[in-house]
Z-matrix of the N, CA and C atoms (Angstrom, degrees):
N
C 1 1.451
C 2 1.533 1 107.78
N 3 1.323 2 116.02 1 130.50
C 4 1.459 3 120.04 2 -179.63
C 5 1.522 4 110.16 3 -74.75
N 6 1.298 5 115.59 4 166.06
C 7 1.467 6 119.92 5 179.07
C 8 1.526 7 110.80 6 -61.68
N 9 1.320 8 116.21 7 -39.13
C 10 1.463 9 120.83 8 178.79
C 11 1.532 10 110.77 9 -63.21
N 12 1.327 11 116.90 10 -42.17
C 13 1.464 12 121.18 11 178.04
C 14 1.525 13 111.31 12 -65.67
N 15 1.317 14 116.55 13 -37.86
C 16 1.465 15 120.61 14 177.54
C 17 1.526 16 111.05 15 -64.54
N 18 1.323 17 116.45 16 -41.18
C 19 1.468 18 120.16 17 178.27
C 20 1.521 19 110.48 18 -64.53
N 21 1.312 20 116.61 19 -40.86
C 22 1.463 21 121.26 20 179.01
C 23 1.532 22 110.16 21 -63.78
N 24 1.327 23 116.44 22 -45.30
C 25 1.463 24 121.69 23 178.56
C 26 1.524 25 110.64 24 -59.86
N 27 1.311 26 116.95 25 -43.24
C 28 1.465 27 120.98 26 179.58
C 29 1.528 28 110.90 27 -64.91
N 30 1.330 29 117.56 28 -42.29
C 31 1.465 30 121.10 29 178.65
C 32 1.529 31 110.74 30 -63.31
N 33 1.330 32 117.16 31 -42.54
C 34 1.465 33 120.98 32 178.58
C 35 1.523 34 110.98 33 -64.14
N 36 1.325 35 117.72 34 -41.05
C 37 1.466 36 122.05 35 178.32
C 38 1.529 37 110.54 36 -63.55
N 39 1.330 38 117.06 37 -40.42
C 40 1.464 39 120.64 38 179.58
C 41 1.523 40 111.20 39 -65.28
N 42 1.332 41 117.85 40 -39.03
C 43 1.467 42 120.70 41 175.95
C 44 1.525 43 110.05 42 -60.97
N 45 1.325 44 116.15 43 -46.89
C 46 1.460 45 120.92 44 179.48
C 47 1.522 46 110.64 45 -57.42
N 48 1.316 47 117.16 46 -48.07
C 49 1.467 48 121.31 47 -178.33
C 50 1.524 49 111.30 48 -64.32
N 51 1.326 50 117.16 49 -38.21
C 52 1.466 51 120.75 50 178.65
C 53 1.530 52 110.79 51 -63.26
N 54 1.324 53 116.44 52 -43.16
C 55 1.467 54 120.92 53 -179.69
C 56 1.524 55 110.63 54 -70.09
N 57 1.301 56 117.31 55 -40.94
C 58 1.464 57 122.30 56 -175.16
C 59 1.526 58 112.42 57 -58.59
N 60 1.316 59 118.21 58 -38.97
C 61 1.469 60 120.60 59 -175.99
C 62 1.528 61 113.24 60 -77.13
N 63 1.313 62 118.00 61 -10.68
C 64 1.469 63 121.37 62 -178.71
C 65 1.528 64 111.88 63 -72.76
N 66 1.328 65 117.07 64 -33.08
C 67 1.465 66 121.62 65 -171.50
C 68 1.522 67 112.02 66 -107.40
N 69 1.348 68 115.17 67 144.14
C 70 1.461 69 118.28 68 171.03
C 71 1.530 70 108.42 69 -92.58
N 72 1.309 71 116.67 70 170.55
C 73 1.463 72 122.00 71 -173.38
C 74 1.526 73 113.17 72 -62.63
N 75 1.326 74 118.22 73 -27.31
C 76 1.462 75 120.91 74 179.77
C 77 1.529 76 112.19 75 -77.32
N 78 1.323 77 116.84 76 -18.39
C 79 1.467 78 120.68 77 -175.92
C 80 1.526 79 113.40 78 -93.75
N 81 1.324 80 115.86 79 -48.34
C 82 1.464 81 118.88 80 -173.35
C 83 1.518 82 111.00 81 -162.82
N 84 1.308 83 113.98 82 152.73
C 85 1.461 84 121.20 83 167.12
C 86 1.521 85 106.48 84 -104.17
N 87 1.314 86 115.99 85 141.47
C 88 1.458 87 121.18 86 179.69
C 89 1.522 88 107.53 87 -117.96
N 90 1.325 89 115.26 88 127.76
C 91 1.460 90 121.48 89 -177.34
C 92 1.524 91 109.76 90 -124.51
N 93 1.289 92 114.72 91 152.54
C 94 1.458 93 120.14 92 173.22
C 95 1.520 94 107.23 93 -102.90
N 96 1.318 95 116.47 94 125.61
C 97 1.462 96 122.06 95 177.02
C 98 1.522 97 107.52 96 -121.89
N 99 1.315 98 114.58 97 97.72
C 100 1.462 99 123.31 98 -171.14
C 101 1.520 100 107.94 99 56.25
N 102 1.343 101 117.79 100 -120.68
C 103 1.463 102 118.92 101 -179.32
C 104 1.533 103 112.18 102 -89.00
N 105 1.318 104 118.01 103 -3.40
C 106 1.461 105 122.23 104 -176.04
C 107 1.529 106 111.93 105 -96.04
N 108 1.341 107 115.11 106 164.93
C 109 1.462 108 121.77 107 178.88
C 110 1.527 109 108.04 108 -122.60
N 111 1.336 110 116.86 109 126.50
C 112 1.459 111 122.58 110 179.15
C 113 1.519 112 109.19 111 -107.56
N 114 1.340 113 115.44 112 126.06
C 115 1.461 114 121.94 113 174.24
C 116 1.526 115 106.55 114 -105.67
N 117 1.316 116 116.48 115 110.16
C 118 1.457 117 121.36 116 176.88
C 119 1.522 118 106.87 117 -96.81
N 120 1.321 119 114.82 118 96.73
C 121 1.466 120 121.80 119 -171.73
C 122 1.522 121 110.19 120 -84.19
N 123 1.327 122 116.61 121 75.08
C 124 1.465 123 120.30 122 -178.55
C 125 1.521 124 111.82 123 -73.43
N 126 1.323 125 118.40 124 -15.82
C 127 1.461 126 121.16 125 174.28
C 128 1.516 127 112.37 126 -77.54
N 129 1.309 128 116.27 127 -9.40
C 130 1.464 129 123.53 128 -179.80
C 131 1.515 130 107.24 129 -103.81
N 132 1.314 131 116.25 130 104.46
C 133 1.454 132 119.01 131 -176.70
C 134 1.519 133 110.61 132 -126.82
N 135 1.309 134 114.83 133 152.03
C 136 1.453 135 122.54 134 179.72
C 137 1.522 136 109.94 135 -105.89
N 138 1.336 137 117.33 136 144.35
C 139 1.462 138 119.00 137 169.73
C 140 1.532 139 109.11 138 -62.96
N 141 1.296 140 116.66 139 151.86
C 142 1.459 141 121.77 140 -178.82
C 143 1.527 142 110.84 141 -54.78
N 144 1.332 143 116.01 142 130.97
C 145 1.457 144 121.65 143 176.15
C 146 1.513 145 115.33 144 77.30
N 147 1.321 146 118.91 145 5.90
C 148 1.467 147 121.21 146 -176.08
C 149 1.519 148 111.91 147 -119.45
N 150 1.347 149 114.73 148 153.49
C 151 1.462 150 120.12 149 177.53
C 152 1.523 151 112.13 150 -120.84
N 153 1.325 152 117.45 151 -3.77
C 154 1.466 153 120.27 152 -179.49
C 155 1.524 154 110.51 153 -70.74
N 156 1.324 155 115.66 154 140.64
C 157 1.462 156 120.70 155 176.51
C 158 1.522 157 108.00 156 -78.27
N 159 1.316 158 116.42 157 122.46
C 160 1.461 159 121.94 158 -179.84
C 161 1.531 160 109.68 159 -76.82
N 162 1.333 161 116.98 160 146.29
C 163 1.469 162 120.36 161 -177.37
C 164 1.522 163 112.48 162 -60.92
N 165 1.331 164 117.85 163 -29.13
C 166 1.465 165 118.21 164 178.65
C 167 1.533 166 112.25 165 -71.26
N 168 1.332 167 117.21 166 -8.52
C 169 1.465 168 121.19 167 174.93
C 170 1.531 169 112.90 168 -90.21
N 171 1.338 170 118.22 169 -7.72
C 172 1.466 171 120.49 170 -176.79
C 173 1.527 172 113.60 171 -59.30
N 174 1.344 173 120.27 172 -41.82
C 175 1.473 174 118.13 173 178.17
C 176 1.538 175 112.75 174 -59.36
N 177 1.327 176 116.64 175 -40.62
C 178 1.461 177 119.42 176 177.96
C 179 1.529 178 110.49 177 -69.28
N 180 1.321 179 117.70 178 -38.98
C 181 1.470 180 120.47 179 176.92
C 182 1.525 181 110.55 180 -60.60
N 183 1.322 182 116.96 181 -39.35
C 184 1.464 183 119.58 182 178.40
C 185 1.525 184 111.31 183 -65.45
N 186 1.328 185 117.34 184 -36.56
C 187 1.467 186 119.95 185 175.41
C 188 1.530 187 110.73 186 -65.66
N 189 1.323 188 116.32 187 -40.35
C 190 1.466 189 119.87 188 177.23
C 191 1.520 190 109.85 189 -61.95
N 192 1.338 191 116.54 190 -44.24
C 193 1.469 192 120.26 191 176.53
C 194 1.518 193 111.00 192 -54.81
N 195 1.303 194 116.40 193 -45.40
C 196 1.466 195 121.26 194 179.60
C 197 1.531 196 110.85 195 -64.22
N 198 1.323 197 116.53 196 -39.62
C 199 1.467 198 121.37 197 -175.07
C 200 1.521 199 113.24 198 -68.98
N 201 1.314 200 118.10 199 -27.05
C 202 1.471 201 120.15 200 -173.47
C 203 1.520 202 113.29 201 -99.38
N 204 1.300 203 118.40 202 13.55
C 205 1.468 204 121.95 203 -177.31
C 206 1.528 205 111.47 204 -78.06
N 207 1.309 206 116.48 205 64.63
C 208 1.463 207 122.57 206 175.09
C 209 1.526 208 106.99 207 -121.25
N 210 1.328 209 118.67 208 102.94
C 211 1.467 210 120.68 209 -172.97
C 212 1.528 211 114.61 210 -62.65
N 213 1.324 212 117.80 211 -18.89
C 214 1.464 213 120.20 212 -179.59
C 215 1.527 214 112.69 213 -94.75
N 216 1.321 215 117.46 214 9.94
C 217 1.467 216 121.83 215 -177.89
C 218 1.519 217 110.72 216 -117.08
N 219 1.332 218 114.88 217 151.79
C 220 1.458 219 120.98 218 170.82
C 221 1.524 220 107.81 219 -98.65
N 222 1.321 221 116.15 220 162.21
C 223 1.460 222 122.21 221 -177.43
C 224 1.529 223 108.60 222 -123.98
N 225 1.325 224 116.03 223 133.78
C 226 1.459 225 120.56 224 171.92
C 227 1.519 226 108.00 225 -117.51
N 228 1.321 227 116.14 226 125.46
C 229 1.460 228 122.03 227 177.33
C 230 1.527 229 107.52 228 -106.54
N 231 1.328 230 116.04 229 121.83
C 232 1.462 231 121.68 230 -178.52
C 233 1.521 232 109.56 231 -112.76
N 234 1.327 233 116.24 232 125.58
C 235 1.454 234 121.67 233 177.22
C 236 1.518 235 110.79 234 -97.78
N 237 1.335 236 115.73 235 146.97
C 238 1.468 237 122.15 236 -178.43
C 239 1.529 238 109.49 237 -137.06
N 240 1.326 239 115.95 238 156.36
C 241 1.465 240 121.81 239 177.06
C 242 1.526 241 109.66 240 -130.95
N 243 1.327 242 114.26 241 171.80
C 244 1.462 243 118.84 242 169.20
C 245 1.531 244 107.52 243 -83.47
N 246 1.315 245 117.22 244 -177.01
C 247 1.466 246 121.04 245 -175.81
C 248 1.526 247 113.28 246 -93.61
N 249 1.329 248 118.14 247 3.78
C 250 1.465 249 120.09 248 178.81
C 251 1.529 250 108.80 249 -71.94
N 252 1.313 251 116.58 250 136.44
C 253 1.456 252 120.22 251 177.79
C 254 1.519 253 112.85 252 92.49
N 255 1.328 254 114.58 253 -178.51
C 256 1.463 255 121.41 254 -176.74
C 257 1.529 256 111.13 255 -75.15
N 258 1.313 257 115.12 256 142.92
C 259 1.466 258 121.09 257 -177.05
C 260 1.530 259 111.95 258 -58.93
N 261 1.335 260 117.91 259 -43.44
C 262 1.470 261 120.16 260 -178.31
C 263 1.526 262 111.72 261 -66.91
N 264 1.316 263 117.54 262 -34.72
C 265 1.468 264 120.92 263 177.03
C 266 1.523 265 109.68 264 -69.55
N 267 1.324 266 117.28 265 -40.21
C 268 1.464 267 120.87 266 177.81
C 269 1.521 268 111.49 267 -63.22
N 270 1.323 269 117.26 268 -37.66
C 271 1.460 270 120.04 269 177.93
C 272 1.528 271 110.20 270 -63.04
N 273 1.324 272 117.14 271 -46.60
C 274 1.473 273 120.56 272 178.40
C 275 1.524 274 111.12 273 -63.14
N 276 1.319 275 117.25 274 -39.48
C 277 1.459 276 121.64 275 179.06
C 278 1.530 277 110.71 276 -64.16
N 279 1.326 278 116.97 277 -42.58
C 280 1.473 279 119.63 278 179.07
C 281 1.523 280 110.88 279 -64.91
N 282 1.318 281 117.19 280 -36.55
C 283 1.467 282 120.88 281 176.43
C 284 1.528 283 110.39 282 -65.66
N 285 1.337 284 116.81 283 -39.98
C 286 1.468 285 120.75 284 178.41
C 287 1.525 286 110.92 285 -65.23
N 288 1.323 287 117.75 286 -39.18
C 289 1.470 288 121.21 287 177.86
C 290 1.525 289 110.47 288 -63.03
N 291 1.315 290 116.49 289 -45.76
C 292 1.468 291 120.01 290 178.56
C 293 1.527 292 110.35 291 -62.02
N 294 1.322 293 117.21 292 -40.28
C 295 1.464 294 120.88 293 -179.79
C 296 1.529 295 111.59 294 -65.29
N 297 1.328 296 117.65 295 -40.82
C 298 1.474 297 120.78 296 178.88
C 299 1.525 298 111.14 297 -63.78
N 300 1.324 299 116.62 298 -43.01
C 301 1.465 300 120.02 299 179.29
C 302 1.527 301 109.81 300 -66.54
N 303 1.322 302 117.27 301 -41.52
C 304 1.466 303 120.90 302 178.28
C 305 1.521 304 111.26 303 -61.03
N 306 1.317 305 116.00 304 -42.23
C 307 1.467 306 120.20 305 178.73
C 308 1.524 307 110.20 306 -62.35
N 309 1.319 308 117.25 307 -42.58
C 310 1.462 309 121.41 308 177.74
C 311 1.524 310 110.12 309 -60.62
N 312 1.321 311 117.27 310 -46.39
C 313 1.466 312 121.07 311 -179.50
C 314 1.526 313 111.28 312 -61.64
N 315 1.324 314 116.41 313 -38.90
C 316 1.464 315 120.45 314 -179.65
C 317 1.523 316 111.67 315 -71.52
N 318 1.327 317 116.85 316 -43.57
C 319 1.463 318 120.21 317 -174.65
C 320 1.521 319 112.86 318 -81.98
N 321 1.303 320 117.54 319 -48.57
C 322 1.466 321 121.20 320 -176.73
C 323 1.527 322 110.74 321 -84.87
N 324 1.317 323 116.05 322 -42.12
C 325 1.459 324 120.43 323 -177.49
C 326 1.510 325 113.88 324 -85.06
N 327 1.325 326 115.42 325 -7.44
C 328 1.464 327 121.59 326 179.43
C 329 1.527 328 112.02 327 56.16
N 330 1.320 329 115.24 328 40.35
C 331 1.457 330 121.68 329 173.48
C 332 1.532 331 106.62 330 -90.08
N 333 1.316 332 117.27 331 129.94
C 334 1.468 333 120.45 332 -179.35
C 335 1.529 334 109.85 333 -58.57
N 336 1.340 335 117.30 334 125.73
C 337 1.469 336 119.79 335 -178.30
C 338 1.527 337 113.52 336 -54.66
N 339 1.323 338 118.25 337 -30.44
C 340 1.469 339 120.19 338 -179.52
C 341 1.530 340 112.05 339 -68.04
N 342 1.333 341 117.44 340 -15.65
C 343 1.467 342 121.41 341 178.01
C 344 1.525 343 112.44 342 -87.87
N 345 1.336 344 117.47 343 -9.33
C 346 1.466 345 121.34 344 -173.60
C 347 1.529 346 110.59 345 -109.24
N 348 1.324 347 115.63 346 128.04
C 349 1.463 348 122.01 347 173.04
C 350 1.526 349 107.55 348 -111.27
N 351 1.312 350 116.26 349 148.25
C 352 1.462 351 119.52 350 175.83
C 353 1.521 352 109.27 351 -120.29
N 354 1.319 353 114.09 352 150.56
C 355 1.454 354 120.18 353 179.94
C 356 1.528 355 107.85 354 -150.51
N 357 1.304 356 116.24 355 137.38
C 358 1.457 357 121.14 356 175.40
C 359 1.516 358 110.16 357 -111.89
N 360 1.316 359 116.07 358 134.49
C 361 1.464 360 120.99 359 -179.89
C 362 1.523 361 112.56 360 -112.38
N 363 1.329 362 116.79 361 -1.20
C 364 1.456 363 118.68 362 -179.36
C 365 1.515 364 111.39 363 58.47
N 366 1.317 365 115.36 364 -133.33
C 367 1.470 366 122.10 365 -177.02
C 368 1.526 367 112.33 366 -98.37
N 369 1.338 368 117.84 367 10.35
C 370 1.469 369 121.33 368 -169.53
C 371 1.521 370 115.25 369 -79.26
N 372 1.323 371 119.09 370 -12.55
C 373 1.468 372 121.08 371 -177.83
C 374 1.534 373 111.33 372 -130.03
N 375 1.317 374 117.09 373 64.69
C 376 1.468 375 118.84 374 -179.40
C 377 1.529 376 111.39 375 -69.18
N 378 1.326 377 115.10 376 148.84
C 379 1.469 378 120.90 377 174.93
C 380 1.524 379 110.71 378 -109.23
N 381 1.332 380 116.18 379 -6.11
C 382 1.463 381 121.74 380 -179.49
C 383 1.528 382 108.21 381 -148.08
N 384 1.313 383 115.56 382 169.42
C 385 1.457 384 121.18 383 179.33
C 386 1.524 385 110.39 384 -67.92
N 387 1.314 386 116.31 385 138.41
C 388 1.458 387 120.87 386 174.29
C 389 1.525 388 111.84 387 -86.66
N 390 1.328 389 116.78 388 5.78
C 391 1.461 390 121.90 389 -178.97
C 392 1.527 391 112.54 390 -82.32
N 393 1.332 392 117.24 391 -16.59
C 394 1.467 393 120.35 392 -179.00
C 395 1.526 394 110.50 393 -119.96
N 396 1.319 395 116.16 394 156.46
C 397 1.461 396 121.78 395 177.51
C 398 1.532 397 110.40 396 -60.02
N 399 1.328 398 116.17 397 -42.83
C 400 1.468 399 120.69 398 -179.06
C 401 1.526 400 111.03 399 -64.48
N 402 1.322 401 115.79 400 -42.51
C 403 1.464 402 120.35 401 179.21
C 404 1.516 403 112.10 402 -63.51
N 405 1.330 404 115.97 403 -43.54
C 406 1.466 405 119.30 404 178.10
C 407 1.522 406 110.72 405 -62.24
N 408 1.332 407 117.31 406 -39.83
C 409 1.471 408 120.87 407 178.21
C 410 1.530 409 110.67 408 -61.61
N 411 1.331 410 117.27 409 -41.00
C 412 1.472 411 120.64 410 178.66
C 413 1.523 412 111.84 411 -64.46
N 414 1.309 413 116.80 412 -32.64
C 415 1.465 414 120.41 413 -178.43
C 416 1.527 415 113.04 414 -75.76
N 417 1.324 416 117.83 415 -18.60
C 418 1.470 417 121.79 416 176.17
C 419 1.525 418 107.56 417 -86.65
N 420 1.326 419 116.14 418 90.05
C 421 1.459 420 119.92 419 -169.48
C 422 1.522 421 111.26 420 -150.10
N 423 1.327 422 114.13 421 174.65
C 424 1.463 423 121.69 422 170.24
C 425 1.525 424 108.52 423 -125.35
N 426 1.306 425 114.95 424 151.49
C 427 1.460 426 121.96 425 173.43
C 428 1.518 427 107.49 426 -128.28
N 429 1.314 428 115.65 427 139.62
C 430 1.455 429 121.49 428 -178.44
C 431 1.523 430 108.15 429 -118.26
N 432 1.325 431 115.69 430 124.40
C 433 1.462 432 121.54 431 178.10
C 434 1.527 433 108.19 432 -107.36
N 435 1.325 434 115.79 433 125.38
C 436 1.460 435 121.47 434 172.13
C 437 1.522 436 105.63 435 -92.13
N 438 1.321 437 116.05 436 113.67
C 439 1.459 438 121.60 437 -175.34
C 440 1.520 439 108.74 438 -98.12
N 441 1.306 440 115.36 439 110.58
C 442 1.465 441 121.96 440 -179.33
C 443 1.520 442 109.10 441 -91.43
N 444 1.307 443 115.35 442 124.71
C 445 1.470 444 119.04 443 -178.06
C 446 1.506 445 111.21 444 -109.89
């Protein structure tokens, strides 16, 4: 590994560690995916069929805003749904959830909109069983990827 690669690796590790300490276990899990940082905000959940950000999610949204303040990184917001309902409607709903969170990050967090990408995955990436109410609630979520370039 070259010195430049070592410096890059160290910088990426420091970003991960900085983000990781912001959240408690009930709010989010933070993972490192190669040079990127994934915030799986399982404490941020949507009511079934809705994309509006609930006011009780504002404290977690503010932590997310704080966590993504890296001017040299891009942000990807991914929306997810449970498996209830039609697949095409769930895909549109997940896209709407990602768009609402992105708008919040841009307006409240003052993140430049050109740095934020949105993506909807619908019901295709569950993290829990859709057979239970609790599992479906966990699947209605957003994930934020800090993309380090």
